[in-house]
N, C-alpha and C positions, 0 to 999 in steps of 0.2 A: 226622400223619406219625410214623413210628417213628424215634427217635434211636438210632443204632447206637453203643454205647459205644466200640468200637475206633476209630472215626473213619477218616480217610484215604479212599482211593478206594472201599473197600467201603461206607462210609457215604454217600458221594456217589452211588454206583450205586443203593443202596437208595432214596434220595430220588427218583432219576429213575424207578425202577420204580414207586414208590408214586404218582408223578404220572401215570404211564400208567394205573394202576388207577383213579384218580380221574377222569381224562379219559374212560376207557372207560365208567365208570358214568354220567357226565353224558350221553354219547351214548345209552346204554341207556335212561335215563330219558326222553330226548327221543323215542326210538323208540316208547315206550309212552305218551307224552303225560303223563308224571308229573312233578310238581315236587318239589324236595328238601324234606325236613323234615316231611312229613306222614304220615298213616296210609297213604296210597297207596304211598309209598316203602317203608314197612315191609312192607306187603302184597306188594309186588313182590320185595323181598329174600327174604321167606319163600317165594314162588313159586320163585325161583331155587334156594333150598336144598332144595326138595322133590324136585328132580332135577338135581343138579349136573352130571351127565353131558351135559345138553342145552345147557350154556352154556360160554362161553370162560372160562378160569381167572381173568382179571382181573375179570370180572363176578362170579364166585363169591366172590373175595376181597373185593370191594367190598360184596357183599351181607352177608358175615360181619361186616364193619366196622360195619354199620348196625343190627345186632341184638345184644341182650344175652342172656346165658345166664340162664335162669330159676332154675337151681340155684346158681350161684356169683356171679352179678351182673356178671361180667366180659364183655368182648366175646365173642360166641359163637365158639367154637373157639380162643379165646385165654386161657381160664382155666387154672388149675393142672392138671397131669397128675393123673389120678384123678377129675376131674369128669366124670362119665359123658356129659353133654350136650356138653361141650366136646371130649372125646376123640372122640365120634362125629362132630361137625361138622368137627373138624380132619381126620379120616380121609376124610370125604366130599369135602373140598376137592380131594383128589387124583384124583377121578373126572372133574374138569372137562376140557374140550377144550383141548388144547395144540397149536396150529398153528405150525410152524416159520416164522420170518420169512424173507422172500426172501434168497437168497445166504448162508444160514447152514447149517452141517452138520445133518443130521437128528439130533434129540435135544437141540439147543441150547435150544429153548423149554422142554422138560421140565426140563433142568438149571436154567434160570432160574426156573422155577416152584417147584421144590423149594428152591433156595437162597433165594428170596424168602420162602417159607413159614417156613423155619428162622429167617431173620433177623427176620421180623416177630413170631414167637412163640418167641423164643430161650430162654425159661425152660422150654420143653417139651423141650429137647434138651441133650445133654451138651456140655462145653466143646470137645472135639475135633471133634464134628460141627459146632458153631457156627463154629469156626475154619475148617474146610475149605469149608463152604458160603458163609460170608460173604466169605472171601477170593476165592472163585470168582466172586462177583457181577459185578465189573467186566468180566472177560473174557467171561462169558456174555452180558452186556448188549451188549458189542461184537460179539457173534456168533461168539465163539471157543468151541470145545468141546475140552476136553483129551482126549487119547487115553487109552485104558485104562492104558497104561504111565505116562503122566504123572500120572493120577489116583492110581495105586498109589504112585508115588514121593512125591506130596504127602502121602498118608495115612501112609506110613512115616515121613516127616519130622515130621509133626504128632504122631505117636505118641511121639516122643522128647521132646516139650515138656512142661513143667509146665502145669497148668491156668491159672496166672496168665499164662504166656507165650502160651498159646492165646487168651486174652482180650485181650492187649495188642498183638500183632503185627498189622500192617496190609497185609502182602503175602507172597506165596509166596517172594519173594527173602529176606525177613527170616526166614521159617520155615527155609529152607535154610541160611542163615548160622548161626542159633542151633542148629539140630539137628545141624549138621555137627560141632559141638564136643562132642557127646554120643555115648556108645556105649551101646546098649541092646539 
């Protein structure tokens, strides 16, 4: 599981989403009659990554978790930016199927998917992107999708923060409070 340095509700939400990724992978293995930890599991993960558009995003993320990058040695798609294999795998993850959960606004699952990817591979993104997506995790997990105006207001407030503040704050309320004291 990924430990989110900022803590708070975003860290709790990420742990919850990661548990759903692990749960979905266990179901996926059972569907194929594969047990964990062996060559069959690695082969199945490679099959998923051969066409990420054919699988649900949690299955794709779980498959990436189970493979190592031959170039950098990190988890596939989680290596440093500039690692060609990881950059490609990270990009392919976004082709996965995103089905909105019942009783959630259209696009909520996409938001959750992107926010999860950013939080799980945070070193691949800037401080302001991490801040916005990680702080958005709890609401997206709860089935809430910010309006365009809300998202733009969040971004404008985040843009007033220092990088240290972007890493430390744990809610949009804190962002609004700190950014309201600045003129930029």
